[in-house]
N, C-alpha and C positions, 0 to 999 in steps of 0.2 A: 695695699693699693699702690700701683706704680706711680711714679712721678708724672708719667704722660697722662694717665687717667685723671689724676688730681688736677693737672693744669686744664685738661679738657672740661672737667666739671666746673672749674673756676671760671673759665671762659664762657661757658654755656650760662652760668648764673649771672655773670656780669652782662652778657647780652640781654638776658631777660630783664634785669634791673633797669638797664638803659631803655629797653623798649617800654617798660611800665612807666618810667619817669616821662618819657616822651608822650605816651598815651595820656597820662595825667595832665600834662601841659596842654594837649590838644583838646581834651575833654573840658578842661577849665576854660580855655579860650572860647570854645564853641558855645558853652553855657553862658559865659560872660557876655558875648555878643547878643544872645537872646535876652538874657535877664536884664541887661542895661536898659532895654526899652521899657522895662517895668520898674526901673529904679533900684534894681538889685544887682549884686555881683554873684558869681558862681558860689562863693563861700556863704553869702547871705541866703541864697536859694537852698543850699544844702541844709543850713541850720533850720530855716523855716520849714523845709520838707520833713525834717526830723520830728518837729513838734506840731505838725498839722493835725494828726490824728491822735496824738497822745502828749499830754503835758509831761514834761520831764525837767529834772534839775539840770543845771548847767553842766555839772560833773557827768550826769548820765548821757546827756547829748555829746559831750567830749569823747567819752568811751565808745559810743556808737559810731561817731564819725572818724575816730582815730586821730584825734588832735589834743592840744592842751586845753585844760579848763580855762586858762586865761585868754586864749584865742576866741573860744566860744563866748566867754563873758563879753569881750569887746563887741563881737558881732551881735550878740543878743541885745545888748544896750543900744545898738544902732537900729535894730529891728523894732525895738520898743519905741524909740524916738520917732521912727517912721510911721508908727501906728499899726505895724504889721504883726506885732506880738505884744504880749503882756506878761507881767510877772503875777503869779498867783500864790497865795499861801499854800504851804506844803504841810499837810497834816502829820507827815512822818518826820519832819525836821523843821523846827522853827526858824532857823536862819537861812537854810537852803530853799529859796523861792523855787517854784515850778515855772518854766517858760511854756507859754501856750500861743498858738497862732490865733490872731483876731479873725473875724469874718473877712475883713479886707485882705489880710495875709493869706488866708486860705483861698480866696478868689484869685490873687495874684499867682499863687502856686498852681491852681488849676489851669490858668491861662498859659503859663509857661510850659506846664506838662503837655498841654494839647499841642503846642508848637514842637516840643521835643518828640512827641509821638510820630509826628510826620517825618522828622529826621530819623527816628529809629526805624521806621519802615524802609526808608531808603537805604540806611546802613545795613540792615538785615539782608536785603535783597543783594547788595553789593558783596556781602561777605558769605554768601551761599546759604542764606536762609536762617530762620529762627533757631533751629536746632544747633547749627554751628556756632552761633553766638551764645547759646545756653552752654554748650560744651566749653567754650572759651571762658565764660564767666566762672564756671566750676573750677577750672584750672587756676584762675587768678584768685578765687577764694581759698583754694587749697594752698596756694603759695602764701597768701596772706596769713592763714592759720598756722603754718609752719613758722613764718617769721614772728608771729605773735608769741609762739611758744619759746622762741629763742629769747625774746625780751624777759620773760618770766623765769627762764632758766629750766623750764620743763623740757622733756624730751618730746619730739614730735609724735 
């Protein structure tokens, strides 16, 4: 591969990374604005959403959301203190409790999701329709998968 091609690929990758970071910041800020009216942050909403339909250990939640166990533990403890989640015994592991949403937590998630649905309709229309948004999500998931394989040393 030529030096020009390498620098072109590096520049394209750098631009993609910056765009994703910016997008993450904007998503987080938008969800924060909405979730704050329900006493949540975007991070708390994300963790609560992960355990609304399925009880999971803190480690399992961390893997699903792509963050550290310690970060999830801190947020989980806050959700439990707020009465939005509870710790349950884990039949598979005595020390690793399961995190589950309470009915109050599930209700808060549903309310936030209904407000997000209205925003999603507007965004889809602005971006050229649902199919275009689905294609964009597939590209982002693909990039995430490739980056994940780099973390483990596996080839893509």
